C-alpha positions in Angstrom: 19.6 -11.4 30.7 20.5 -10.4 27.3 17.2 -12.0 26.1 15.3 -9.5 27.8 18.0 -5.9 27.0 15.2 -5.2 23.8 13.0 -3.5 26.3 15.7 -1.8 28.3 15.4 1.3 26.1 11.8 0.9 27.6 11.8 -0.1 31.2 14.7 1.5 32.4 13.5 5.7 31.6 9.8 4.7 32.5 11.1 3.5 36.3 13.2 6.3 36.6 10.7 9.1 35.5 8.2 7.3 38.1 11.0 8.1 40.8 11.8 11.4 40.0 8.1 12.8 39.3 7.0 10.8 43.1 10.4 13.1 44.1 8.7 16.5 43.1 9.9 18.9 45.6 13.2 19.5 46.5 15.7 17.1 46.7 17.8 18.1 44.1 20.7 16.8 44.2 19.2 13.3 44.2 17.0 14.2 40.5 20.6 15.1 39.2 22.4 12.0 39.9 19.1 9.5 39.1 18.6 11.7 35.8 22.0 11.4 34.8 22.7 7.7 36.4 20.1 6.8 33.7 20.8 8.7 30.7 24.4 7.2 31.1 23.0 3.3 31.5 21.0 4.2 28.7 24.0 4.8 26.3 25.6 1.3 28.1 22.6 -0.7 27.1 22.4 1.2 23.5 25.9 0.2 22.9 25.3 -3.5 24.0 21.8 -3.7 21.6 24.3 -2.2 18.4 26.7 -4.7 19.0 23.9 -6.9 18.9 22.2 -5.9 16.3 25.3 -5.9 14.1 25.5 -9.5 13.7 22.5 -8.8 10.9 19.5 -11.3 13.0 16.4 -9.5 13.7 15.8 -10.2 17.1 12.2 -9.1 18.8 11.1 -9.6 22.1 6.9 -10.4 22.4 5.5 -8.9 25.6 3.4 -11.7 27.8 4.8 -14.3 25.5 1.8 -13.3 22.9 3.5 -14.1 19.6 3.3 -12.0 16.7 0.9 -10.9 14.6 -1.2 -11.0 18.0 1.1 -10.0 20.7 2.7 -6.5 21.6 6.5 -6.8 20.0 10.0 -5.0 20.3 11.6 -5.2 17.4 15.2 -4.8 16.9 17.5 -4.8 14.1 20.7 -2.5 13.2 18.1 0.5 12.1 16.4 0.5 15.5 19.9 -0.2 17.5 21.4 3.0 15.7 18.8 5.1 16.6 18.9 3.9 20.3 22.1 4.9 20.1 22.0 8.4 18.6 19.2 9.5 21.1 20.8 8.1 24.3 23.7 10.2 23.4 22.0 13.3 22.6 20.2 13.0 26.0 23.5 12.4 28.4 24.6 15.8 26.7 21.5 17.2 27.6 20.6 16.1 30.5 24.1 16.8 32.2 23.8 20.4 30.3 20.3 20.9 32.1 22.1 19.9 35.8 23.8 23.1 35.4 20.6 25.3 36.6 18.0 24.4 33.7 16.4 22.0 35.2 15.9 23.7 38.5 13.1 26.3 36.9 10.3 23.9 37.3 9.8 21.1 39.6 9.5 18.0 36.8 11.9 18.2 34.7 14.1 14.9 35.0 11.4 13.1 35.1 9.6 14.8 32.0 12.9 14.0 30.5 12.9 10.4 30.9 9.4 9.8 29.6 10.3 11.7 26.8 13.1 9.0 26.3 10.6 6.5 27.2 8.1 7.6 24.2 11.3 8.2 21.5 12.7 4.5 22.8 9.2 2.6 22.0 8.7 4.7 18.7 12.1 3.2 17.4 11.2 -0.5 18.9 7.5 -0.6 18.1 6.9 -3.7 15.5 3.0 -2.4 15.1 1.4 0.6 13.9 -0.7 1.2 17.0 2.1 0.6 19.8 4.1 3.2 17.1 0.6 5.8 17.5 0.4 4.9 21.6 4.1 6.1 21.9 4.0 8.9 19.3 1.7 9.8 22.3 3.7 9.6 25.1 6.9 11.3 23.5 4.3 14.3 22.9 2.7 14.0 26.1 5.9 15.0 27.8 7.5 17.5 25.3 3.9 19.5 25.7 5.5 19.8 29.5 8.8 20.5 28.6 8.5 23.1 26.0 6.7 25.4 28.9 9.7 24.2 31.4 10.6 27.9 32.6 7.4 29.6 31.4 7.6 32.5 29.7 5.2 34.2 27.0 7.0 33.0 23.9 7.4 29.4 25.4 3.2 29.3 26.0 2.6 31.2 22.3 4.8 28.4 20.6 3.7 25.8 23.2 0.1 26.4 22.4 0.6 26.4 18.2 2.6 23.1 19.0 0.1 21.3 20.9 -3.0 21.8 19.0 -1.2 20.8 15.7 0.1 17.6 16.8 -3.0 16.6 18.4 -4.4 16.9 15.0 -1.8 14.9 13.5 -2.7 12.1 16.1 -6.2 12.4 15.3 -5.3 11.8 11.7 -2.9 9.0 13.1 -5.8 7.1 14.5 -7.6 7.8 12.3 -5.1 6.3 9.1 -4.4 3.3 11.8 -7.7 2.2 11.6 -8.3 2.5 7.7 -5.4 -0.1 7.4 -6.7 -2.1 10.2 -10.3 -2.8 8.3 -8.1 -2.8 5.4 -5.6 -5.5 6.0 -7.1 -7.0 9.2 -3.9 -6.2 10.8 -1.5 -3.8 12.7 1.7 -5.8 13.6 3.9 -4.2 10.5 5.4 -7.2 9.0 2.0 -8.9 8.8 1.0 -6.0 6.6 3.3 -5.9 4.8 2.3 -10.2 3.5 -1.4 -8.5 3.2 -0.8 -5.3 1.3 1.2 -8.1 -1.0 -1.8 -10.2 -1.4 -4.1 -7.5 -1.4 -7.6 -8.1 -3.9 -7.7 -4.7 -6.0 -10.7 -3.3 -4.3 -9.2 -2.6 -0.8 -5.6 -1.0 -2.8 -7.5 2.1 -2.7 -8.6 2.0 0.9 -4.9 1.3 2.0 -3.8 3.8 -0.3 -5.4 6.2 1.5 -4.5 5.3 4.5 -1.0 5.0 3.6 -0.9 8.9 2.1 -2.7 10.2 5.5 0.1 8.3 7.6 2.8 9.9 5.5 1.2 12.9 6.3 1.8 12.6 10.2 5.1 11.6 9.5 5.4 14.6 7.4 4.2 16.7 10.6 6.5 14.8 12.8 9.4 15.1 10.7 8.6 19.4 9.3 8.2 18.6 5.9 6.9 21.6 4.1 4.4 23.0 4.4 3.9 21.5 7.5 7.1 23.0 9.4 5.9 26.2 10.5 5.7 25.1 13.5 9.2 23.8 14.2 11.4 27.2 14.5 8.9 29.1 16.7 9.0 26.1 19.6 13.0 25.0 18.7 13.7 28.9 19.3 11.9 29.3 22.0 12.3 26.0 24.3 14.8 25.6 27.3 18.7 25.0 25.7 18.3 21.5 27.1 14.9 20.6 25.8 15.9 21.8 22.0 18.6 19.7 22.3 16.5 16.5 22.8 14.1 17.4 20.8 16.5 17.7 17.8 16.0 13.7 17.7 12.3 14.4 17.3 12.2 15.5 13.8 14.3 12.1 12.7 11.2 10.0 14.9 9.4 11.1 11.6 12.0 10.4 9.0 12.7 6.8 11.1 8.8 6.1 10.7 8.8 6.8 7.2 11.7 4.1 6.5 10.4 1.8 8.7 6.5 2.0 7.3 7.1 2.7 3.6 10.3 0.0 3.0 8.5 -2.3 4.8 4.5 -2.6 4.2 5.1 -0.1 1.1 8.7 -2.3 -0.2 9.0 -3.6 -3.6 7.1 -6.4 -2.9 3.9 -4.7 -2.6 3.0 -4.6 -6.3 0.7 -1.3 -7.4 1.4 0.1 -3.9 5.1 -0.3 -3.6 7.1 2.9 -3.2 3.8 4.5 -2.4 5.4 7.7 -0.8 8.6 8.5 -2.7 7.0 11.0 -5.2 5.7 12.8 -2.4 8.8 12.6 -0.8 11.2 13.9 -3.2 9.5 17.0 -4.1 8.6 18.2 -0.9 12.1 17.0 0.7 13.2 20.0 -2.0 10.7 22.4 -1.6 11.8 21.9 2.5 15.5 22.6 1.5 14.4 25.6 -0.3 12.5 26.8 2.2 15.1 26.1 5.0 18.0 28.5 3.1 15.3 31.1 2.7 14.9 31.0 7.0 18.4 30.7 7.4 19.3 33.5 5.3 16.3 35.4 7.3 16.9 34.6 10.6 17.9 37.4 13.3 18.6 35.0 16.2 21.1 32.7 17.0 18.4 30.6 18.4 15.9 30.9 15.7 18.9 30.5 13.1 19.8 27.0 14.5 16.1 25.6 14.5 16.6 26.5 11.0 19.4 24.3 10.4 17.2 21.3 11.9 14.7 22.1 9.0 17.3 22.2 6.5 18.7 18.6 7.5 15.5 17.7 7.4 14.9 18.5 4.1 18.3 16.5 3.4 17.1 13.0 4.9 13.7 13.3 3.2 15.7 13.2 -0.5 17.3 10.4 0.9 14.7 9.0 1.6 12.8 9.9 -1.9 15.9 8.4 -4.1 14.9 4.7 -2.4 18.2 3.5 -3.3 20.3 1.3 -0.7 23.1 4.1 -1.0 21.2 6.7 -0.6 19.7 5.2 2.8 23.2 4.6 3.9 24.0 8.3 3.0 21.2 9.8 4.7 21.9 7.4 7.8 25.2 8.9 8.3 24.1 12.4 7.7 21.4 11.8 10.5 23.9 11.2 12.9 25.9 13.8 12.5 23.3 16.4 12.0 21.4 15.0 15.4 24.6 15.6 17.2 25.5 18.6 16.1 22.8 20.8 16.1 22.4 19.4 19.5 25.0 20.6 20.7 24.2 24.3 18.6 21.4 24.8 20.7 23.7 24.2 24.1 26.0 26.2 22.8 23.6 29.3 22.0 21.9 29.3 25.3 25.8 29.9 27.2 26.3 32.5 24.5 23.6 34.3 25.0 24.3 33.9 28.8 27.0 35.5 28.7 25.9 38.6 26.8 23.3 39.5 28.9 20.2 41.9 27.8 21.2 41.1 24.0 21.0 37.1 24.2 21.1 35.2 21.4 20.0 38.1 19.2 22.2 38.7 15.9 22.7 42.2 17.8 26.3 44.0 18.6 27.3 43.1 22.2 29.6 43.8 24.7 33.4 41.2 25.0 32.4 38.2 26.7 34.4 36.7 29.7 34.9 32.9 27.5 34.6 34.9 23.9 37.1 32.9 22.7 36.6 29.3 24.1 32.5 30.4 22.9 33.9 31.4 19.4 35.9 28.8 18.6 32.8 26.4 19.8 30.7 27.9 17.6 32.8 27.9 14.7 33.7 24.0 15.1 29.9 23.8 15.1 29.2 26.4 12.2 31.6 24.6 9.6 30.4 21.0 10.8 26.6 21.6 10.5 27.4 23.6 7.4 29.1 20.8 5.7 32.7 22.6 5.1 36.0 20.1 5.0 37.1 18.5 7.5 34.5 17.9 9.3 31.5 15.1 9.2 29.1 17.5 7.7 31.0 17.5 4.8 31.0 13.7 4.3 27.8 13.4 5.3 26.6 15.6 2.7 29.1 14.7 0.1 27.5 10.8 1.0 24.0 12.2 -0.4 25.0 14.0 -3.2 27.2 11.0 -4.4 23.8 8.8 -3.7 21.8 10.8 -6.5 21.7 9.1 -10.4 20.8 10.6 -13.5 18.2 13.7 -13.1 18.4 13.8 -9.4 21.4 14.6 -9.6 20.0 18.2 -11.8 17.5 19.2 -9.0 19.9 18.3 -6.0 22.8 18.8 -6.4 22.3 22.9 -6.8 19.4 23.0 -4.4 21.3 21.5 -2.0 24.6 23.2 -1.8 22.8 26.8 -2.1 20.7 25.8 0.4 24.7 24.7 2.5 26.1 27.9 1.4 23.0 29.9 3.4 23.4 28.4 6.1 27.6 29.5 5.5 26.9 32.8 4.7 24.3 33.0 7.5 26.6 31.4 10.4 29.7 33.6 9.4 27.0 36.5 9.7 25.9 35.3 13.4 30.0 34.6 14.4 31.0 37.6 13.6 28.4 39.8 14.7 28.5 38.2 17.9 32.7 37.8 18.3 34.7 40.2 16.1 32.2 43.4 15.7 31.5 43.6 19.5 31.2 46.7 21.4 34.0 48.2 23.1 34.0 48.3 26.9 33.6 46.1 30.3 33.9 42.1 29.7 30.5 41.0 30.3 29.3 37.9 31.8 30.2 35.1 34.3 32.2 32.4 34.2 30.0 29.2 32.7 29.6 26.2 34.5 32.1 23.0 33.9 28.9 20.7 33.3 27.2 23.0 30.5 30.8 22.5 28.6 30.7 18.9 29.4 27.1 18.7 27.4 28.3 20.9 24.3 31.6 19.0 23.8 30.2 15.8 23.9 27.7 16.9 21.4 30.0 18.8 19.1 33.2 16.0 19.2 30.7 14.1 17.0 31.9 16.5 13.7 35.6 15.2 14.0 35.3 11.8 15.9 32.6 10.6 13.0 35.6 11.7 10.6 37.9 9.4 12.3 35.8 6.6 12.5 34.0 7.1 9.0 35.1 3.6 7.9 33.1 1.4 10.5 29.8 4.2 11.0 29.5 3.8 7.1 30.0 -0.2 6.9 27.1 0.0 9.8 25.2 2.6 7.9 25.8 0.3 4.5 24.4 -3.0 6.2 21.7 -1.4 7.7 20.5 0.3 4.6 21.2 -3.1 3.0 18.8 -4.9 6.1 16.2 -2.0 5.0 16.1 -3.3 1.3 15.6 -6.2 2.1 13.1 -6.9 4.5 12.3 -10.6 4.4 14.5 -11.3 7.2 12.6 -9.2 9.3 9.0 -10.4 8.2 10.5 -14.5 8.5 11.8 -13.8 11.6 8.6 -12.4 13.4 6.1 -14.5 11.2 8.3 -18.0 10.4 5.0 -19.8 9.6 3.8 -17.1 7.0 5.6 -18.6 4.2 8.2 -17.2 1.2 8.1 -13.3 2.2 7.2 -11.0 -1.0 
């Protein structure tokens, strides 16, 4: 049974999604029970996979027993297991929140939600580039429909831009995969790493072109400047549980950059080693600057949180650009924090908007709220966590990233990241005081919020103190993950034991 556990994160949401889409009309209680049960079971499976991966062994699952590099393989290492766990924790909070009523705005919400998880989990587990493309398409197709869940002019406008840009990205992805296959003769990432290391000089230009085209694709998914313009509008317009789940979507792009460029274009790739480093470093810094400006300019809480996601992308990118085991460990710790906290903030913003009535999430004065004290406390915790203020996990995550910078990197990273963090603190302080302290006098606004919504918010925002309390074991795991990524020989030898000494 345990040897088949690797495929469960794909099979489980696939089967649950089929059952949920089959029962399109009515039976909302059945849909909610199945959706929550499948997501909770996914959390259990992810925990078991993290335990398996923590041994340091790289495991793989060959579908149809076709061995690599010829068959379709799913690969489990520390990084993929960690990403599965983050996704499942985020999804559980989002789906329980949706069960308070958001899921009733469309008949296919729960089925599409599970298929979104199918695509995300598959992207984290696949061992070859073509199936990475396939799972990207699965998660994108589900996200197109989820973004439009409930309808509305703003969602349709954001959806059109989102679809067009991602279709262009998918076309570029397919072209890049074709170029790399033509130049190397393989799509298995471990096998490609071996072939790139022995690549003749006349093919290096093609592989460089294919590798940089992939960087554009992954940069679009991660929302790197100048490819980020779709993100603020799409994330701020999406339904709250969908926006929360979308917090992991940019991290799929970050994961793909880590996986592809540390494995295929790692230190053993000769002239093509660290192909992405210069691009990722400078574009990451530029993304930090742009997000800081956007945060200060935002006049809506949802839009502000969307720019906070963009700020986290820039922070993660500079961690990738530093290309050291210490920086990778730091960015992984920060990735856990920012994914869960920004997901929780999207849910919280929806609750605040619901109680404020006509004022919604716009940063304008409104009437006092029924649960104003509880909501303001939750926003305070989320704000100081995401802005990087002690004693919560954001401060520790950003400190680790700053500490990983060396030499001239510090001259660029420290002032830019600290100023961007200051901008987020100023903007969030302004949002909190406008919505709660500067409320007009008058009758109390809003109805008591459902407990399911509170569960989703508390589930995700509790990561802020818990990641500090358990910082030791989490950091140990991220350090071991970074070390494993820096030495891909074990992965290559596990998948291709007859290939000889890995580069």
